N, CA, C and O atoms as a GROMACS GRO file, in nm:
protein
  500
    1MET      N    1  -1.836  -9.971  -8.685
    1MET     CA    2  -1.945  -9.887  -8.675
    1MET      C    3  -2.056  -9.869  -8.739
    1MET      O    4  -2.072  -9.880  -8.861
    2THR      N    5  -2.178  -9.825  -8.618
    2THR     CA    6  -2.302  -9.776  -8.700
    2THR      C    7  -2.387  -9.714  -8.653
    2THR      O    8  -2.428  -9.702  -8.538
    3THR      N    9  -2.433  -9.645  -8.811
    3THR     CA   10  -2.459  -9.470  -8.792
    3THR      C   11  -2.619  -9.497  -8.761
    3THR      O   12  -2.673  -9.605  -8.784
    4LEU      N   13  -2.681  -9.391  -8.708
    4LEU     CA   14  -2.852  -9.367  -8.735
    4LEU      C   15  -2.820  -9.208  -8.820
    4LEU      O   16  -2.753  -9.119  -8.768
    5LEU      N   17  -2.870  -9.200  -8.933
    5LEU     CA   18  -2.894  -9.079  -9.038
    5LEU      C   19  -3.022  -9.044  -9.026
    5LEU      O   20  -3.116  -9.123  -9.030
    6ALA      N   21  -3.029  -8.943  -9.012
    6ALA     CA   22  -3.129  -8.824  -8.992
    6ALA      C   23  -3.130  -8.754  -9.154
    6ALA      O   24  -3.029  -8.697  -9.197
    7LEU      N   25  -3.249  -8.768  -9.232
    7LEU     CA   26  -3.263  -8.684  -9.349
    7LEU      C   27  -3.374  -8.606  -9.306
    7LEU      O   28  -3.464  -8.648  -9.233
    8PHE      N   29  -3.362  -8.468  -9.364
    8PHE     CA   30  -3.490  -8.350  -9.288
    8PHE      C   31  -3.550  -8.322  -9.456
    8PHE      O   32  -3.473  -8.338  -9.551
    9ARG      N   33  -3.641  -8.294  -9.468
    9ARG     CA   34  -3.689  -8.251  -9.602
    9ARG      C   35  -3.756  -8.105  -9.571
    9ARG      O   36  -3.836  -8.100  -9.478
   10ARG      N   37  -3.729  -7.988  -9.644
   10ARG     CA   38  -3.782  -7.891  -9.619
   10ARG      C   39  -3.923  -7.897  -9.588
   10ARG      O   40  -4.001  -7.979  -9.637
   11PRO      N   41  -3.964  -7.767  -9.465
   11PRO     CA   42  -4.063  -7.763  -9.431
   11PRO      C   43  -4.142  -7.679  -9.491
   11PRO      O   44  -4.089  -7.580  -9.541
   12ASP      N   45  -4.301  -7.697  -9.504
   12ASP     CA   46  -4.383  -7.566  -9.580
   12ASP      C   47  -4.388  -7.497  -9.513
   12ASP      O   48  -4.366  -7.512  -9.393
   13GLY      N   49  -4.428  -7.366  -9.587
   13GLY     CA   50  -4.424  -7.206  -9.490
   13GLY      C   51  -4.308  -7.153  -9.539
   13GLY      O   52  -4.279  -7.063  -9.460
   14GLY      N   53  -4.199  -7.160  -9.655
   14GLY     CA   54  -4.099  -7.112  -9.738
   14GLY      C   55  -3.992  -7.078  -9.581
   14GLY      O   56  -3.989  -7.134  -9.471
   15PRO      N   57  -3.924  -6.972  -9.634
   15PRO     CA   58  -3.759  -6.931  -9.565
   15PRO      C   59  -3.815  -6.936  -9.420
   15PRO      O   60  -3.733  -6.983  -9.341
   16SER      N   61  -3.938  -6.898  -9.364
   16SER     CA   62  -3.929  -6.849  -9.234
   16SER      C   63  -3.956  -6.998  -9.159
   16SER      O   64  -3.896  -7.030  -9.056
   17ALA      N   65  -4.045  -7.077  -9.220
   17ALA     CA   66  -4.045  -7.153  -9.116
   17ALA      C   67  -3.945  -7.294  -9.164
   17ALA      O   68  -3.973  -7.406  -9.121
   18GLN      N   69  -3.840  -7.272  -9.246
   18GLN     CA   70  -3.704  -7.349  -9.269
   18GLN      C   71  -3.648  -7.277  -9.126
   18GLN      O   72  -3.674  -7.332  -9.019
   19GLN      N   73  -3.575  -7.158  -9.129
   19GLN     CA   74  -3.552  -7.111  -9.021
   19GLN      C   75  -3.591  -7.114  -8.896
   19GLN      O   76  -3.510  -7.101  -8.804
   20THR      N   77  -3.736  -7.135  -8.875
   20THR     CA   78  -3.753  -7.142  -8.726
   20THR      C   79  -3.728  -7.308  -8.717
   20THR      O   80  -3.646  -7.322  -8.626
   21PHE      N   81  -3.755  -7.413  -8.761
   21PHE     CA   82  -3.737  -7.531  -8.742
   21PHE      C   83  -3.569  -7.539  -8.750
   21PHE      O   84  -3.537  -7.636  -8.680
   22GLU      N   85  -3.470  -7.487  -8.797
   22GLU     CA   86  -3.330  -7.485  -8.804
   22GLU      C   87  -3.293  -7.443  -8.633
   22GLU      O   88  -3.222  -7.507  -8.555
   23ARG      N   89  -3.366  -7.320  -8.608
   23ARG     CA   90  -3.316  -7.279  -8.483
   23ARG      C   91  -3.367  -7.378  -8.390
   23ARG      O   92  -3.290  -7.457  -8.336
   24ARG      N   93  -3.485  -7.378  -8.367
   24ARG     CA   94  -3.582  -7.507  -8.284
   24ARG      C   95  -3.442  -7.669  -8.313
   24ARG      O   96  -3.378  -7.711  -8.216
   25TYR      N   97  -3.431  -7.710  -8.411
   25TYR     CA   98  -3.349  -7.831  -8.429
   25TYR      C   99  -3.200  -7.773  -8.351
   25TYR      O  100  -3.180  -7.837  -8.248
   26VAL      N  101  -3.134  -7.710  -8.367
   26VAL     CA  102  -3.004  -7.661  -8.324
   26VAL      C  103  -3.022  -7.651  -8.130
   26VAL      O  104  -2.971  -7.724  -8.044
   27THR      N  105  -3.114  -7.533  -8.117
   27THR     CA  106  -3.124  -7.535  -7.980
   27THR      C  107  -3.196  -7.595  -7.908
   27THR      O  108  -3.163  -7.598  -7.789
   28GLU      N  109  -3.305  -7.655  -7.943
   28GLU     CA  110  -3.387  -7.761  -7.831
   28GLU      C  111  -3.360  -7.913  -7.876
   28GLU      O  112  -3.356  -7.996  -7.784
   29HIS      N  113  -3.340  -7.959  -8.009
   29HIS     CA  114  -3.336  -8.106  -8.031
   29HIS      C  115  -3.163  -8.164  -8.011
   29HIS      O  116  -3.145  -8.274  -7.960
   30LEU      N  117  -3.080  -8.103  -8.043
   30LEU     CA  118  -2.976  -8.150  -8.062
   30LEU      C  119  -2.863  -8.170  -7.943
   30LEU      O  120  -2.761  -8.238  -7.936
   31PRO      N  121  -2.938  -8.066  -7.840
   31PRO     CA  122  -2.867  -8.138  -7.690
   31PRO      C  123  -2.907  -8.206  -7.629
   31PRO      O  124  -2.856  -8.242  -7.523
   32LEU      N  125  -3.043  -8.257  -7.690
   32LEU     CA  126  -3.102  -8.375  -7.598
   32LEU      C  127  -3.017  -8.528  -7.669
   32LEU      O  128  -3.005  -8.635  -7.610
   33VAL      N  129  -2.974  -8.499  -7.792
   33VAL     CA  130  -2.909  -8.572  -7.902
   33VAL      C  131  -2.778  -8.600  -7.802
   33VAL      O  132  -2.744  -8.712  -7.762
   34ALA      N  133  -2.732  -8.509  -7.779
   34ALA     CA  134  -2.577  -8.468  -7.737
   34ALA      C  135  -2.561  -8.579  -7.595
   34ALA      O  136  -2.453  -8.630  -7.568
   35ALA      N  137  -2.682  -8.604  -7.518
   35ALA     CA  138  -2.678  -8.663  -7.379
   35ALA      C  139  -2.727  -8.799  -7.429
   35ALA      O  140  -2.792  -8.865  -7.348
   36THR      N  141  -2.710  -8.838  -7.524
   36THR     CA  142  -2.743  -9.006  -7.562
   36THR      C  143  -2.610  -9.080  -7.541
   36THR      O  144  -2.500  -9.070  -7.597
   37PRO      N  145  -2.663  -9.170  -7.427
   37PRO     CA  146  -2.538  -9.275  -7.391
   37PRO      C  147  -2.505  -9.364  -7.523
   37PRO      O  148  -2.591  -9.392  -7.608
   38GLY      N  149  -2.361  -9.408  -7.530
   38GLY     CA  150  -2.284  -9.461  -7.655
   38GLY      C  151  -2.274  -9.376  -7.780
   38GLY      O  152  -2.235  -9.421  -7.887
   39LEU      N  153  -2.321  -9.209  -7.754
   39LEU     CA  154  -2.329  -9.196  -7.884
   39LEU      C  155  -2.162  -9.115  -7.882
   39LEU      O  156  -2.121  -9.032  -7.800
   40ARG      N  157  -2.083  -9.181  -8.013
   40ARG     CA  158  -1.970  -9.125  -8.042
   40ARG      C  159  -1.935  -8.974  -8.091
   40ARG      O  160  -1.835  -8.912  -8.055
   41GLY      N  161  -2.043  -8.922  -8.187
   41GLY     CA  162  -2.050  -8.802  -8.209
   41GLY      C  163  -2.155  -8.806  -8.328
   41GLY      O  164  -2.208  -8.897  -8.392
   42THR      N  165  -2.161  -8.697  -8.330
   42THR     CA  166  -2.311  -8.593  -8.416
   42THR      C  167  -2.239  -8.563  -8.541
   42THR      O  168  -2.119  -8.583  -8.522
   43ARG      N  169  -2.264  -8.523  -8.660
   43ARG     CA  170  -2.202  -8.436  -8.744
   43ARG      C  171  -2.347  -8.412  -8.861
   43ARG      O  172  -2.396  -8.486  -8.946
   44VAL      N  173  -2.381  -8.265  -8.811
   44VAL     CA  174  -2.489  -8.200  -8.919
   44VAL      C  175  -2.429  -8.156  -9.021
   44VAL      O  176  -2.323  -8.095  -9.009
   45GLN      N  177  -2.491  -8.178  -9.148
   45GLN     CA  178  -2.487  -8.117  -9.259
   45GLN      C  179  -2.590  -8.065  -9.355
   45GLN      O  180  -2.700  -8.120  -9.365
   46ARG      N  181  -2.553  -7.950  -9.433
   46ARG     CA  182  -2.671  -7.887  -9.503
   46ARG      C  183  -2.654  -7.929  -9.648
   46ARG      O  184  -2.551  -7.907  -9.712
   47VAL      N  185  -2.756  -7.988  -9.693
   47VAL     CA  186  -2.775  -8.024  -9.810
   47VAL      C  187  -2.765  -7.907  -9.910
   47VAL      O  188  -2.849  -7.817  -9.909
   48VAL      N  189  -2.677  -7.909  -9.985
   48VAL     CA  190  -2.628  -7.765 -10.122
   48VAL      C  191  -2.701  -7.833 -10.242
   48VAL      O  192  -2.756  -7.739 -10.301
   49THR      N  193  -2.727  -7.938 -10.300
   49THR     CA  194  -2.764  -7.972 -10.411
   49THR      C  195  -2.777  -8.145 -10.425
   49THR      O  196  -2.724  -8.228 -10.352
   50ALA      N  197  -2.854  -8.166 -10.528
   50ALA     CA  198  -2.861  -8.289 -10.581
   50ALA      C  199  -2.827  -8.316 -10.731
   50ALA      O  200  -2.871  -8.258 -10.830
   51LEU      N  201  -2.728  -8.427 -10.721
   51LEU     CA  202  -2.683  -8.430 -10.850
   51LEU      C  203  -2.806  -8.502 -10.920
   51LEU      O  204  -2.882  -8.586 -10.873
   52GLY      N  205  -2.802  -8.432 -11.076
   52GLY     CA  206  -2.930  -8.449 -11.160
   52GLY      C  207  -3.091  -8.468 -11.137
   52GLY      O  208  -3.188  -8.534 -11.176
   53GLY      N  209  -3.063  -8.395 -11.075
   53GLY     CA  210  -3.221  -8.333 -11.044
   53GLY      C  211  -3.270  -8.277 -10.901
   53GLY      O  212  -3.171  -8.267 -10.829
   54GLU      N  213  -3.362  -8.246 -10.849
   54GLU     CA  214  -3.426  -8.124 -10.758
   54GLU      C  215  -3.428  -8.214 -10.651
   54GLU      O  216  -3.432  -8.336 -10.669
   55THR      N  217  -3.423  -8.144 -10.508
   55THR     CA  218  -3.427  -8.280 -10.373
   55THR      C  219  -3.516  -8.141 -10.288
   55THR      O  220  -3.511  -8.020 -10.310
   56ASP      N  221  -3.593  -8.218 -10.190
   56ASP     CA  222  -3.657  -8.128 -10.069
   56ASP      C  223  -3.585  -8.147  -9.958
   56ASP      O  224  -3.613  -8.074  -9.862
   57LEU      N  225  -3.482  -8.241  -9.942
   57LEU     CA  226  -3.377  -8.257  -9.835
   57LEU      C  227  -3.322  -8.087  -9.803
   57LEU      O  228  -3.315  -7.996  -9.885
   58ILE      N  229  -3.298  -8.083  -9.699
   58ILE     CA  230  -3.240  -7.987  -9.621
   58ILE      C  231  -3.102  -7.970  -9.556
   58ILE      O  232  -3.010  -7.891  -9.570
   59LEU      N  233  -3.123  -8.063  -9.491
   59LEU     CA  234  -3.031  -8.154  -9.333
   59LEU      C  235  -3.024  -8.261  -9.335
   59LEU      O  236  -3.118  -8.340  -9.334
   60ALA      N  237  -2.844  -8.302  -9.339
   60ALA     CA  238  -2.858  -8.485  -9.282
   60ALA      C  239  -2.764  -8.456  -9.181
   60ALA      O  240  -2.676  -8.371  -9.194
   61THR      N  241  -2.791  -8.560  -9.028
   61THR     CA  242  -2.729  -8.555  -8.950
   61THR      C  243  -2.692  -8.707  -8.921
   61THR      O  244  -2.779  -8.794  -8.931
   62SER      N  245  -2.539  -8.744  -8.879
   62SER     CA  246  -2.533  -8.840  -8.888
   62SER      C  247  -2.473  -8.885  -8.743
   62SER      O  248  -2.368  -8.836  -8.700
   63MET      N  249  -2.541  -8.972  -8.678
   63MET     CA  250  -2.506  -9.002  -8.488
   63MET      C  251  -2.411  -9.142  -8.509
   63MET      O  252  -2.454  -9.255  -8.537
   64ALA      N  253  -2.288  -9.107  -8.491
   64ALA     CA  254  -2.217  -9.243  -8.454
   64ALA      C  255  -2.194  -9.311  -8.351
   64ALA      O  256  -2.134  -9.247  -8.264
   65PHE      N  257  -2.228  -9.455  -8.316
   65PHE     CA  258  -2.226  -9.538  -8.230
   65PHE      C  259  -2.121  -9.676  -8.277
   65PHE      O  260  -2.086  -9.694  -8.393
   66ASP      N  261  -2.081  -9.766  -8.161
   66ASP     CA  262  -1.936  -9.860  -8.171
   66ASP      C  263  -2.032  -9.941  -8.247
   66ASP      O  264  -1.999 -10.002  -8.348
   67ASP      N  265  -2.145  -9.942  -8.201
   67ASP     CA  266  -2.203 -10.108  -8.318
   67ASP      C  267  -2.379 -10.061  -8.269
   67ASP      O  268  -2.432  -9.973  -8.201
   68ARG      N  269  -2.426 -10.198  -8.361
   68ARG     CA  270  -2.543 -10.200  -8.328
   68ARG      C  271  -2.636 -10.210  -8.157
   68ARG      O  272  -2.750 -10.171  -8.133
   69ALA      N  273  -2.558 -10.263  -8.082
   69ALA     CA  274  -2.593 -10.290  -7.941
   69ALA      C  275  -2.574 -10.162  -7.879
   69ALA      O  276  -2.641 -10.144  -7.778
   70SER      N  277  -2.479 -10.044  -7.924
   70SER     CA  278  -2.491  -9.943  -7.859
   70SER      C  279  -2.579  -9.862  -7.912
   70SER      O  280  -2.623  -9.787  -7.825
   71LEU      N  281  -2.641  -9.836  -8.052
   71LEU     CA  282  -2.711  -9.769  -8.071
   71LEU      C  283  -2.858  -9.846  -8.006
   71LEU      O  284  -2.951  -9.766  -7.993
   72ASP      N  285  -2.879  -9.950  -7.976
   72ASP     CA  286  -2.989  -9.986  -7.944
   72ASP      C  287  -3.015  -9.953  -7.818
   72ASP      O  288  -3.133  -9.954  -7.782
   73VAL      N  289  -2.923  -9.922  -7.735
   73VAL     CA  290  -2.946  -9.901  -7.561
   73VAL      C  291  -2.953  -9.728  -7.570
   73VAL      O  292  -3.011  -9.660  -7.486
   74GLY      N  293  -2.880  -9.674  -7.690
   74GLY     CA  294  -2.917  -9.537  -7.694
   74GLY      C  295  -3.050  -9.500  -7.782
   74GLY      O  296  -3.104  -9.390  -7.789
   75LEU      N  297  -3.086  -9.604  -7.838
   75LEU     CA  298  -3.247  -9.499  -7.882
   75LEU      C  299  -3.334  -9.597  -7.785
   75LEU      O  300  -3.448  -9.609  -7.831
   76ALA      N  301  -3.312  -9.681  -7.646
   76ALA     CA  302  -3.389  -9.701  -7.555
   76ALA      C  303  -3.338  -9.578  -7.446
   76ALA      O  304  -3.389  -9.584  -7.334
   77SER      N  305  -3.255  -9.484  -7.467
   77SER     CA  306  -3.246  -9.396  -7.358
   77SER      C  307  -3.357  -9.283  -7.315
   77SER      O  308  -3.433  -9.233  -7.397
   78ASP      N  309  -3.358  -9.252  -7.188
   78ASP     CA  310  -3.449  -9.139  -7.127
   78ASP      C  311  -3.404  -9.004  -7.198
   78ASP      O  312  -3.485  -8.912  -7.180
   79ALA      N  313  -3.281  -8.969  -7.285
   79ALA     CA  314  -3.232  -8.871  -7.383
   79ALA      C  315  -3.288  -8.918  -7.523
   79ALA      O  316  -3.342  -8.832  -7.593
   80MET      N  317  -3.283  -9.005  -7.554
   80MET     CA  318  -3.308  -9.040  -7.708
   80MET      C  319  -3.456  -9.004  -7.690
   80MET      O  320  -3.502  -8.896  -7.725
   81ARG      N  321  -3.512  -9.079  -7.648
   81ARG     CA  322  -3.657  -9.070  -7.618
   81ARG      C  323  -3.716  -8.929  -7.633
   81ARG      O  324  -3.809  -8.904  -7.709
   82ALA      N  325  -3.652  -8.838  -7.553
   82ALA     CA  326  -3.709  -8.712  -7.533
   82ALA      C  327  -3.642  -8.601  -7.671
   82ALA      O  328  -3.706  -8.505  -7.715
   83ALA      N  329  -3.524  -8.637  -7.714
   83ALA     CA  330  -3.494  -8.599  -7.812
   83ALA      C  331  -3.624  -8.651  -7.962
   83ALA      O  332  -3.645  -8.581  -8.061
   84GLY      N  333  -3.683  -8.770  -7.936
   84GLY     CA  334  -3.774  -8.803  -8.049
   84GLY      C  335  -3.893  -8.757  -8.018
   84GLY      O  336  -3.983  -8.752  -8.102
   85ARG      N  337  -3.908  -8.715  -7.886
   85ARG     CA  338  -4.084  -8.631  -7.894
   85ARG      C  339  -4.035  -8.496  -7.925
   85ARG      O  340  -4.095  -8.433  -8.013
   86LYS      N  341  -3.948  -8.449  -7.874
   86LYS     CA  342  -3.890  -8.284  -7.924
   86LYS      C  343  -3.894  -8.298  -8.091
   86LYS      O  344  -3.951  -8.202  -8.143
   87LEU      N  345  -3.852  -8.384  -8.169
   87LEU     CA  346  -3.839  -8.406  -8.294
   87LEU      C  347  -3.944  -8.410  -8.390
   87LEU      O  348  -3.956  -8.365  -8.503
   88ARG      N  349  -4.017  -8.475  -8.315
   88ARG     CA  350  -4.173  -8.507  -8.364
   88ARG      C  351  -4.260  -8.378  -8.349
   88ARG      O  352  -4.352  -8.351  -8.426
   89GLU      N  353  -4.219  -8.295  -8.234
   89GLU     CA  354  -4.309  -8.131  -8.215
   89GLU      C  355  -4.254  -8.020  -8.307
   89GLU      O  356  -4.323  -7.922  -8.335
   90ILE      N  357  -4.100  -8.041  -8.362
   90ILE     CA  358  -4.041  -7.942  -8.457
   90ILE      C  359  -4.026  -7.980  -8.560
   90ILE      O  360  -3.983  -7.898  -8.642
   91ALA      N  361  -4.052  -8.111  -8.602
   91ALA     CA  362  -4.047  -8.151  -8.793
   91ALA      C  363  -4.146  -8.263  -8.788
   91ALA      O  364  -4.104  -8.376  -8.808
   92PRO      N  365  -4.264  -8.245  -8.766
   92PRO     CA  366  -4.322  -8.333  -8.795
   92PRO      C  367  -4.361  -8.404  -8.961
   92PRO      O  368  -4.361  -8.341  -9.067
   93GLY      N  369  -4.378  -8.484  -8.952
   93GLY     CA  370  -4.343  -8.565  -9.106
   93GLY      C  371  -4.226  -8.548  -9.182
   93GLY      O  372  -4.214  -8.607  -9.289
   94LEU      N  373  -4.126  -8.462  -9.131
   94LEU     CA  374  -4.001  -8.422  -9.215
   94LEU      C  375  -3.894  -8.489  -9.200
   94LEU      O  376  -3.795  -8.466  -9.269
   95ALA      N  377  -3.895  -8.589  -9.101
   95ALA     CA  378  -3.777  -8.679  -9.095
   95ALA      C  379  -3.734  -8.831  -9.125
   95ALA      O  380  -3.796  -8.910  -9.053
   96THR      N  381  -3.658  -8.881  -9.200
   96THR     CA  382  -3.660  -9.004  -9.251
   96THR      C  383  -3.527  -9.036  -9.152
   96THR      O  384  -3.434  -8.956  -9.151
   97LEU      N  385  -3.522  -9.147  -9.076
   97LEU     CA  386  -3.427  -9.223  -9.001
   97LEU      C  387  -3.400  -9.326  -9.061
   97LEU      O  388  -3.487  -9.402  -9.105
   98LEU      N  389  -3.247  -9.351  -9.076
   98LEU     CA  390  -3.244  -9.465  -9.132
   98LEU      C  391  -3.070  -9.528  -9.066
   98LEU      O  392  -2.970  -9.456  -9.056
   99VAL      N  393  -3.077  -9.653  -9.035
   99VAL     CA  394  -2.960  -9.721  -8.964
   99VAL      C  395  -2.866  -9.782  -9.078
   99VAL      O  396  -2.890  -9.860  -9.170
  100LEU      N  397  -2.755  -9.719  -9.038
  100LEU     CA  398  -2.639  -9.777  -9.142
  100LEU      C  399  -2.534  -9.859  -9.093
  100LEU      O  400  -2.477  -9.822  -8.990
  101GLU      N  401  -2.504  -9.950  -9.142
  101GLU     CA  402  -2.379 -10.061  -9.099
  101GLU      C  403  -2.263 -10.037  -9.192
  101GLU      O  404  -2.278 -10.014  -9.312
  102ASP      N  405  -2.125 -10.045  -9.120
  102ASP     CA  406  -1.990 -10.028  -9.221
  102ASP      C  407  -2.000 -10.148  -9.330
  102ASP      O  408  -2.007 -10.259  -9.279
  103GLU      N  409  -2.000 -10.146  -9.400
  103GLU     CA  410  -1.936 -10.272  -9.478
  103GLU      C  411  -1.797 -10.296  -9.543
  103GLU      O  412  -1.775 -10.292  -9.664
  104PRO      N  413  -1.710 -10.320  -9.449
  104PRO     CA  414  -1.563 -10.279  -9.444
  104PRO      C  415  -1.472 -10.378  -9.550
  104PRO      O  416  -1.352 -10.354  -9.562
  105GLU      N  417  -1.537 -10.493  -9.630
  105GLU     CA  418  -1.503 -10.544  -9.742
  105GLU      C  419  -1.502 -10.448  -9.860
  105GLU      O  420  -1.407 -10.428  -9.936
  106TRP      N  421  -1.638 -10.384  -9.864
  106TRP     CA  422  -1.673 -10.270  -9.986
  106TRP      C  423  -1.593 -10.173  -9.950
  106TRP      O  424  -1.515 -10.133 -10.037
  107SER      N  425  -1.590 -10.106  -9.814
  107SER     CA  426  -1.514  -9.977  -9.831
  107SER      C  427  -1.373  -9.992  -9.886
  107SER      O  428  -1.328  -9.919  -9.975
  108ALA      N  429  -1.301 -10.097  -9.825
  108ALA     CA  430  -1.166 -10.121  -9.875
  108ALA      C  431  -1.162 -10.115 -10.007
  108ALA      O  432  -1.066 -10.054 -10.055
  109GLY      N  433  -1.233 -10.157 -10.071
  109GLY     CA  434  -1.184 -10.157 -10.249
  109GLY      C  435  -1.258 -10.033 -10.304
  109GLY      O  436  -1.247 -10.004 -10.423
  110ALA      N  437  -1.337  -9.957 -10.216
  110ALA     CA  438  -1.360  -9.838 -10.308
  110ALA      C  439  -1.295  -9.705 -10.248
  110ALA      O  440  -1.325  -9.595 -10.294
  111SER      N  441  -1.206  -9.721 -10.144
  111SER     CA  442  -1.098  -9.641 -10.097
  111SER      C  443  -0.963  -9.650 -10.143
  111SER      O  444  -0.887  -9.572 -10.086
  112GLN      N  445  -0.933  -9.694 -10.196
  112GLN     CA  446  -0.808  -9.753 -10.309
  112GLN      C  447  -0.753  -9.603 -10.336
  112GLN      O  448  -0.833  -9.526 -10.389
  113PRO      N  449  -0.629  -9.556 -10.306
  113PRO     CA  450  -0.606  -9.402 -10.434
  113PRO      C  451  -0.563  -9.488 -10.547
  113PRO      O  452  -0.497  -9.590 -10.563
  114VAL      N  453  -0.640  -9.385 -10.634
  114VAL     CA  454  -0.608  -9.419 -10.792
  114VAL      C  455  -0.515  -9.322 -10.831
  114VAL      O  456  -0.524  -9.220 -10.761
  115ASP      N  457  -0.449  -9.319 -10.898
  115ASP     CA  458  -0.353  -9.224 -10.940
  115ASP      C  459  -0.405  -9.228 -11.112
  115ASP      O  460  -0.400  -9.311 -11.203
  116THR      N  461  -0.462  -9.074 -11.096
  116THR     CA  462  -0.492  -9.011 -11.217
  116THR      C  463  -0.411  -8.894 -11.311
  116THR      O  464  -0.444  -8.841 -11.416
  117VAL      N  465  -0.296  -8.879 -11.231
  117VAL     CA  466  -0.215  -8.792 -11.294
  117VAL      C  467  -0.077  -8.845 -11.338
  117VAL      O  468   0.008  -8.777 -11.394
  118GLY      N  469  -0.064  -8.979 -11.305
  118GLY     CA  470   0.065  -9.021 -11.311
  118GLY      C  471   0.201  -9.003 -11.231
  118GLY      O  472   0.206  -8.960 -11.115
  119ASP      N  473   0.309  -9.041 -11.304
  119ASP     CA  474   0.430  -8.991 -11.224
  119ASP      C  475   0.452  -8.841 -11.202
  119ASP      O  476   0.492  -8.761 -11.286
  120THR      N  477   0.419  -8.819 -11.075
  120THR     CA  478   0.476  -8.644 -11.042
  120THR      C  479   0.582  -8.604 -11.014
  120THR      O  480   0.620  -8.487 -11.008
  121THR      N  481   0.676  -8.764 -10.981
  121THR     CA  482   0.827  -8.696 -10.980
  121THR      C  483   0.911  -8.713 -11.096
  121THR      O  484   1.028  -8.685 -11.121
  122GLU      N  485   0.826  -8.763 -11.155
  122GLU     CA  486   0.914  -8.707 -11.317
  122GLU      C  487   0.972  -8.588 -11.343
  122GLU      O  488   0.895  -8.494 -11.360
  123GLY      N  489   1.104  -8.566 -11.352
  123GLY     CA  490   1.167  -8.449 -11.391
  123GLY      C  491   1.232  -8.375 -11.221
  123GLY      O  492   1.310  -8.281 -11.212
  124LEU      N  493   1.188  -8.429 -11.140
  124LEU     CA  494   1.243  -8.350 -10.999
  124LEU      C  495   1.341  -8.396 -10.941
  124LEU      O  496   1.346  -8.403 -10.818
  125THR      N  497   1.438  -8.438 -11.022
  125THR     CA  498   1.577  -8.479 -10.979
  125THR      C  499   1.649  -8.368 -10.970
  125THR      O  500   1.768  -8.373 -10.936
   0.00000   0.00000   0.00000
């Protein structure tokens, strides 16, 4: 799995500027992204806090593709080019785009269940 991750910073101009950005992002940009060939799914999440500090990030959007080749086809598509133009219009300088690749061997070790409680069936017989 390959993911295109977009991180968005808070726009200058206070709450009304943020509301305008979010409205336009949802109504103008995301529909263009949805038409991207090879896109498996899109997930938009609000940044609610930063652990250990402050952040100017407000949104994170992940767009899933089967692999890097699928992402490259999507990025070259008319739909994604139109989405990019729209994004530069509504969020100039606010986005950081990252390409993420799964690391299956590392992920497998990180997702093993850990028993932090002990045997919870004791005394239930």
